[in-house]
C-alpha positions as a Markdown table, in Angstrom:
| # | Residue | x | y | z |
|---|---|---|---|---|
| 1 | Met | 0.1 | -30.6 | 7.0 |
| 2 | Thr | -3.0 | -29.7 | 9.0 |
| 3 | Val | -3.2 | -25.9 | 9.5 |
| 4 | Glu | -4.8 | -24.4 | 12.4 |
| 5 | Gln | -7.8 | -22.4 | 11.7 |
| 6 | Pro | -8.4 | -19.9 | 14.5 |
| 7 | Thr | -11.8 | -18.2 | 15.0 |
| 8 | Ala | -10.5 | -15.0 | 16.7 |
| 9 | Ala | -7.6 | -12.6 | 16.1 |
| 10 | Ser | -4.4 | -13.5 | 17.8 |
| 11 | Ala | -0.9 | -12.3 | 17.5 |
| 12 | Arg | 1.9 | -15.0 | 16.6 |
| 13 | Arg | 5.4 | -15.5 | 15.8 |
| 14 | Leu | 7.0 | -17.5 | 13.1 |
| 15 | Asp | 10.5 | -18.6 | 13.0 |
| 16 | Ile | 11.8 | -18.0 | 9.8 |
| 17 | Gly | 15.4 | -17.1 | 8.4 |
| 18 | Ser | 17.8 | -15.6 | 10.7 |
| 19 | Gly | 15.0 | -14.9 | 13.3 |
| 20 | Ser | 10.9 | -14.6 | 13.2 |
| 21 | Ile | 8.1 | -12.5 | 12.1 |
| 22 | Ser | 5.0 | -11.1 | 13.9 |
| 23 | Tyr | 1.7 | -12.1 | 12.2 |
| 24 | Phe | -2.0 | -11.9 | 13.0 |
| 25 | Arg | -4.2 | -14.8 | 11.9 |
| 26 | Ala | -8.0 | -15.4 | 12.4 |
| 27 | Gly | -11.1 | -16.6 | 10.7 |
| 28 | Ser | -11.9 | -20.0 | 8.6 |
| 29 | Gly | -12.4 | -20.8 | 4.8 |
| 30 | His | -9.9 | -20.0 | 1.9 |
| 31 | Pro | -6.8 | -18.6 | 3.1 |
| 32 | Val | -6.1 | -14.7 | 2.4 |
| 33 | Leu | -2.7 | -13.3 | 2.8 |
| 34 | Phe | -2.9 | -9.6 | 3.5 |
| 35 | Leu | 0.4 | -7.7 | 2.9 |
| 36 | His | 0.2 | -4.1 | 4.6 |
| 37 | Ala | 1.4 | -0.9 | 3.3 |
| 38 | Ala | 4.2 | 1.3 | 4.5 |
| 39 | Gly | 2.5 | 2.0 | 7.6 |
| 40 | Gly | 0.0 | -0.3 | 9.4 |
| 41 | Ala | 2.3 | -3.1 | 10.5 |
| 42 | Gly | 1.7 | -4.6 | 13.8 |
| 43 | Glu | -2.0 | -3.6 | 13.8 |
| 44 | Trp | -5.2 | -5.6 | 13.4 |
| 45 | Gly | -7.7 | -3.1 | 12.0 |
| 46 | Pro | -11.4 | -3.1 | 11.2 |
| 47 | His | -10.6 | -4.1 | 7.6 |
| 48 | His | -8.7 | -7.1 | 8.8 |
| 49 | Gln | -11.7 | -8.2 | 11.2 |
| 50 | Arg | -14.1 | -7.7 | 8.4 |
| 51 | Ile | -12.1 | -9.9 | 6.0 |
| 52 | Ser | -11.6 | -12.7 | 8.6 |
| 53 | Glu | -15.3 | -13.2 | 9.0 |
| 54 | Gln | -15.4 | -14.7 | 5.5 |
| 55 | Phe | -12.0 | -16.0 | 5.2 |
| 56 | Asp | -8.9 | -17.4 | 6.9 |
| 57 | Leu | -6.9 | -14.1 | 7.3 |
| 58 | Ile | -3.2 | -13.9 | 7.6 |
| 59 | Ala | -1.7 | -10.4 | 8.2 |
| 60 | Pro | 2.1 | -10.6 | 8.6 |
| 61 | Asp | 4.4 | -7.8 | 9.4 |
| 62 | His | 7.0 | -7.6 | 6.8 |
| 63 | Pro | 10.7 | -8.0 | 8.1 |
| 64 | Gly | 11.9 | -4.9 | 9.6 |
| 65 | Phe | 8.3 | -3.6 | 10.0 |
| 66 | Gly | 6.4 | -3.8 | 13.1 |
| 67 | Leu | 7.0 | -6.5 | 15.5 |
| 68 | Ser | 8.8 | -8.3 | 12.8 |
| 69 | Asp | 12.7 | -9.2 | 13.2 |
| 70 | Asp | 14.9 | -7.2 | 10.8 |
| 71 | Leu | 16.1 | -10.5 | 8.9 |
| 72 | Pro | 19.0 | -8.9 | 7.5 |
| 73 | Glu | 19.1 | -11.4 | 4.6 |
| 74 | Val | 16.2 | -10.0 | 3.2 |
| 75 | Arg | 17.7 | -7.0 | 1.7 |
| 76 | Ala | 15.7 | -6.3 | -1.8 |
| 77 | Met | 12.3 | -6.8 | -3.3 |
| 78 | Asp | 13.2 | -10.1 | -4.8 |
| 79 | Asp | 14.3 | -11.2 | -1.2 |
| 80 | Leu | 10.7 | -10.2 | 0.1 |
| 81 | Val | 9.3 | -12.4 | -2.6 |
| 82 | Tyr | 11.1 | -15.4 | -1.7 |
| 83 | His | 10.6 | -14.6 | 2.0 |
| 84 | Tyr | 6.7 | -14.7 | 1.4 |
| 85 | Leu | 7.0 | -17.9 | -0.5 |
| 86 | Asp | 9.0 | -19.5 | 2.3 |
| 87 | Val | 6.2 | -18.1 | 4.7 |
| 88 | Leu | 3.5 | -19.8 | 2.9 |
| 89 | Asp | 5.4 | -23.1 | 2.7 |
| 90 | Arg | 6.0 | -22.7 | 6.4 |
| 91 | Leu | 2.2 | -22.3 | 7.2 |
| 92 | Gly | 1.5 | -25.2 | 4.7 |
| 93 | Leu | -0.6 | -23.0 | 2.3 |
| 94 | Asp | -0.1 | -24.1 | -1.7 |
| 95 | Gln | -2.2 | -21.4 | -3.0 |
| 96 | Val | -3.9 | -18.1 | -1.5 |
| 97 | Asp | -5.8 | -15.2 | -2.1 |
| 98 | Leu | -3.5 | -12.3 | -1.9 |
| 99 | Val | -4.3 | -8.8 | -0.9 |
| 100 | Gly | -1.7 | -5.9 | -0.8 |
| 101 | Ala | -1.8 | -2.3 | -0.1 |
| 102 | Ser | 0.4 | 0.2 | -1.4 |
| 103 | Phe | 4.0 | -0.9 | -0.7 |
| 104 | Gly | 2.3 | -4.4 | 0.0 |
| 105 | Gly | 0.7 | -4.3 | -3.3 |
| 106 | Trp | 4.0 | -4.0 | -4.9 |
| 107 | Ile | 5.2 | -7.2 | -3.1 |
| 108 | Ala | 1.9 | -8.8 | -3.9 |
| 109 | Ala | 2.3 | -8.1 | -7.7 |
| 110 | Glu | 6.1 | -9.4 | -7.7 |
| 111 | Leu | 5.0 | -12.5 | -6.0 |
| 112 | Ala | 2.0 | -13.2 | -8.4 |
| 113 | Val | 4.5 | -12.6 | -11.2 |
| 114 | His | 7.2 | -14.9 | -9.9 |
| 115 | Ser | 4.7 | -17.6 | -8.7 |
| 116 | Pro | 1.5 | -17.2 | -10.5 |
| 117 | Gln | 0.3 | -20.7 | -9.3 |
| 118 | Arg | 0.4 | -19.8 | -5.6 |
| 119 | Val | -2.4 | -17.0 | -6.3 |
| 120 | Arg | -5.9 | -17.8 | -6.8 |
| 121 | Lys | -7.0 | -14.1 | -6.7 |
| 122 | Leu | -5.2 | -10.9 | -6.4 |
| 123 | Val | -6.4 | -7.5 | -4.9 |
| 124 | Leu | -4.1 | -4.5 | -5.3 |
| 125 | Leu | -5.1 | -1.4 | -3.3 |
| 126 | Gly | -3.2 | 1.7 | -4.3 |
| 127 | Pro | -0.1 | -0.3 | -5.2 |
| 128 | Ala | 3.1 | 1.0 | -5.6 |
| 129 | Gly | 6.0 | -0.7 | -7.9 |
| 130 | Leu | 5.6 | 0.8 | -11.3 |
| 131 | Arg | 7.7 | 3.4 | -13.0 |
| 132 | Ile | 5.8 | 6.3 | -14.6 |
| 133 | Pro | 7.9 | 9.5 | -14.7 |
| 134 | Glu | 5.1 | 11.5 | -16.0 |
| 135 | His | 3.2 | 10.5 | -12.8 |
| 136 | Pro | 5.9 | 10.4 | -9.9 |
| 137 | Val | 5.2 | 8.7 | -6.5 |
| 138 | Ala | 5.3 | 11.4 | -3.6 |
| 139 | Asp | 8.5 | 11.2 | -1.8 |
| 140 | Leu | 7.5 | 10.0 | 1.7 |
| 141 | Phe | 10.8 | 10.7 | 3.3 |
| 142 | Ile | 10.9 | 14.6 | 2.9 |
| 143 | Met | 7.2 | 14.9 | 4.3 |
| 144 | Thr | 6.6 | 16.3 | 7.7 |
| 145 | Pro | 3.9 | 14.2 | 9.5 |
| 146 | Pro | 1.1 | 16.9 | 8.9 |
| 147 | Gln | 2.0 | 16.8 | 5.3 |
| 148 | Leu | 2.0 | 13.0 | 5.1 |
| 149 | Leu | -1.7 | 13.0 | 6.8 |
| 150 | Gln | -2.8 | 15.6 | 4.4 |
| 151 | Ala | -1.5 | 13.4 | 1.4 |
| 152 | Leu | -2.9 | 10.4 | 2.8 |
| 153 | Phe | -6.6 | 11.3 | 3.6 |
| 154 | His | -8.7 | 13.2 | 1.3 |
| 155 | Asp | -11.5 | 14.1 | 4.3 |
| 156 | Pro | -9.9 | 17.0 | 5.9 |
| 157 | Gly | -11.9 | 16.2 | 9.2 |
| 158 | Ile | -10.1 | 13.1 | 9.4 |
| 159 | Val | -6.6 | 14.9 | 9.2 |
| 160 | Glu | -7.8 | 17.5 | 11.6 |
| 161 | Asn | -8.6 | 14.6 | 14.1 |
| 162 | Leu | -5.4 | 12.8 | 13.8 |
| 163 | Leu | -3.4 | 15.9 | 14.1 |
| 164 | Ala | -5.3 | 16.7 | 17.3 |
| 165 | Thr | -3.8 | 13.4 | 18.7 |
| 166 | Glu | -0.3 | 13.8 | 19.9 |
| 167 | Pro | 1.9 | 10.7 | 19.1 |
| 168 | Gly | 3.3 | 8.6 | 21.8 |
| 169 | Val | 6.9 | 7.8 | 21.9 |
| 170 | Glu | 6.3 | 4.3 | 21.0 |
| 171 | Asp | 4.5 | 5.5 | 18.0 |
| 172 | Ile | 7.2 | 7.7 | 16.9 |
| 173 | Leu | 9.9 | 5.0 | 17.2 |
| 174 | Arg | 7.6 | 2.6 | 15.3 |
| 175 | Ser | 7.1 | 5.2 | 12.4 |
| 176 | Tyr | 10.8 | 5.6 | 12.1 |
| 177 | Arg | 11.5 | 1.9 | 12.2 |
| 178 | Asp | 8.9 | 1.3 | 9.4 |
| 179 | Leu | 10.4 | 4.2 | 7.3 |
| 180 | Gly | 13.9 | 2.7 | 7.7 |
| 181 | Ala | 12.6 | -0.8 | 6.7 |
| 182 | Leu | 10.9 | 0.9 | 3.7 |
| 183 | Ala | 13.9 | 2.8 | 2.5 |
| 184 | Arg | 15.9 | -0.6 | 2.8 |
| 185 | Phe | 13.5 | -2.0 | 0.0 |
| 186 | Gly | 12.4 | 0.8 | -2.0 |
| 187 | Trp | 15.0 | 3.6 | -1.8 |
| 188 | Lys | 16.8 | 3.1 | -5.1 |
| 189 | Pro | 15.0 | 3.1 | -7.6 |
| 190 | Tyr | 12.4 | 4.8 | -5.5 |
| 191 | Leu | 9.3 | 2.5 | -4.8 |
| 192 | Asn | 9.5 | 0.9 | -8.2 |
| 193 | Asn | 11.0 | -1.8 | -10.3 |
| 194 | Pro | 11.4 | -0.7 | -13.9 |
| 195 | Lys | 11.1 | -4.4 | -15.1 |
| 196 | Leu | 7.9 | -5.1 | -13.4 |
| 197 | Glu | 5.3 | -3.7 | -15.7 |
| 198 | Gly | 6.6 | -5.8 | -18.7 |
| 199 | Arg | 6.3 | -8.9 | -16.5 |
| 200 | Leu | 2.6 | -8.3 | -15.2 |
| 201 | Arg | 1.6 | -10.7 | -18.2 |
| 202 | Arg | 2.7 | -13.6 | -16.2 |
| 203 | Ile | 0.1 | -13.0 | -13.7 |
| 204 | Ser | -2.8 | -15.5 | -13.9 |
| 205 | Ala | -4.9 | -14.9 | -11.2 |
| 206 | Pro | -8.2 | -12.8 | -11.7 |
| 207 | Thr | -7.1 | -9.2 | -10.4 |
| 208 | Arg | -9.0 | -6.2 | -9.1 |
| 209 | Val | -7.0 | -3.2 | -8.6 |
| 210 | Val | -8.6 | -0.6 | -6.5 |
| 211 | Ala | -7.9 | 3.1 | -6.7 |
| 212 | Ala | -8.5 | 6.2 | -4.7 |
| 213 | Glu | -10.4 | 8.9 | -6.5 |
| 214 | Tyr | -7.8 | 11.4 | -4.8 |
| 215 | Asp | -4.5 | 9.7 | -4.3 |
| 216 | Gln | -1.7 | 12.3 | -3.6 |
| 217 | Ile | 0.8 | 9.5 | -2.6 |
| 218 | Ile | 0.6 | 7.2 | -5.7 |
| 219 | Pro | -1.3 | 8.8 | -8.7 |
| 220 | Arg | -4.1 | 7.1 | -9.9 |
| 221 | Ala | -2.5 | 6.5 | -13.3 |
| 222 | His | -0.5 | 3.6 | -11.5 |
| 223 | Cys | -3.7 | 1.8 | -10.7 |
| 224 | Glu | -4.5 | 2.3 | -14.2 |
| 225 | Arg | -1.4 | 1.0 | -15.7 |
| 226 | Tyr | -1.6 | -2.0 | -13.5 |
| 227 | Ala | -5.1 | -2.8 | -14.5 |
| 228 | Thr | -4.3 | -2.4 | -18.3 |
| 229 | Ala | -0.9 | -4.2 | -18.1 |
| 230 | Thr | -2.2 | -7.4 | -16.1 |
| 231 | Pro | -4.6 | -10.1 | -17.9 |
| 232 | Asn | -7.8 | -10.6 | -16.7 |
| 233 | Ala | -7.6 | -7.4 | -14.4 |
| 234 | Glu | -10.4 | -4.8 | -13.4 |
| 235 | Leu | -10.1 | -1.3 | -12.1 |
| 236 | Val | -12.2 | -0.1 | -9.3 |
| 237 | Val | -12.1 | 3.6 | -7.9 |
| 238 | Val | -13.2 | 4.3 | -4.4 |
| 239 | Asp | -15.1 | 7.9 | -4.5 |
| 240 | Asp | -14.1 | 10.6 | -2.1 |
| 241 | Cys | -11.0 | 8.9 | -0.8 |
| 242 | Gly | -7.4 | 9.3 | -0.4 |
| 243 | His | -4.5 | 6.9 | -0.6 |
| 244 | Ala | -5.1 | 5.5 | 3.0 |
| 245 | Leu | -8.0 | 3.5 | 1.3 |
| 246 | Tyr | -9.1 | 1.1 | 4.2 |
| 247 | Gly | -8.2 | 3.9 | 6.8 |
| 248 | Glu | -10.6 | 6.5 | 5.2 |
| 249 | Arg | -13.1 | 4.2 | 3.5 |
| 250 | Pro | -13.0 | 0.9 | 5.4 |
| 251 | Asp | -16.7 | -0.1 | 4.7 |
| 252 | Ala | -16.4 | 0.5 | 0.7 |
| 253 | Val | -12.7 | -1.0 | 0.6 |
| 254 | Thr | -13.4 | -4.1 | 2.5 |
| 255 | Ala | -16.7 | -4.5 | 0.5 |
| 256 | Thr | -14.9 | -4.4 | -2.9 |
| 257 | Val | -12.3 | -6.9 | -1.7 |
| 258 | Thr | -14.4 | -9.6 | 0.0 |
| 259 | Glu | -17.1 | -9.5 | -2.7 |
| 260 | Phe | -14.4 | -10.0 | -5.4 |
| 261 | Leu | -12.8 | -12.7 | -3.3 |
| 262 | Ala | -16.1 | -14.5 | -2.5 |
| 263 | Asp | -17.3 | -14.1 | -6.0 |
């Protein structure tokens, strides 16, 4: 099957399951599947653009997030894994580099555990997915918008600028929809799979785990545990940064991603 290699970012639809998903695709070269965090669906950001300058980047919205349909048959994390295997099959991609951020990092880890042969290299950016009771993940569902911003970013100037921008109705509705979808996949147990840590040994791809120096959402201990439990994994810490890695330090984070994938 011949796969189209677009050279400019373009939003597309892919019919799959009971509906369709939205995805961006741009660039050429080795395919990279980018799985977004709980926020950031429906967007083509500077980090996407920079990765696409070296690779064929595919950035889908998860079911129920952004502009993707709900796909009610996709109800749990294992369903998401099979969903993305179907996406790869539909796009004719036998093997990809896989980059996942936060919630998307959890999906990426589960996919690499399930089908290690489909992943050439793996990058996890502040990933969720592990259960570490002594270092709990922050409860996103009880935070007010200002509290969430203060937890996401280490730089108070960024927080101040974002708080000064009044969100539109569409932004608010999109945020509520994304949180609803997050609850669907990660409510109980909360943003973790207790069995995942013991299965990370199945990952065969060289792996880079990228941690924020000051992560108030998913404590750095989670990244350290991923790096320890995953074969052939390394830990990289981004200085002066909060959980919103590519939102706060896009140059540093994109560089550590692209350098690892290109090596």
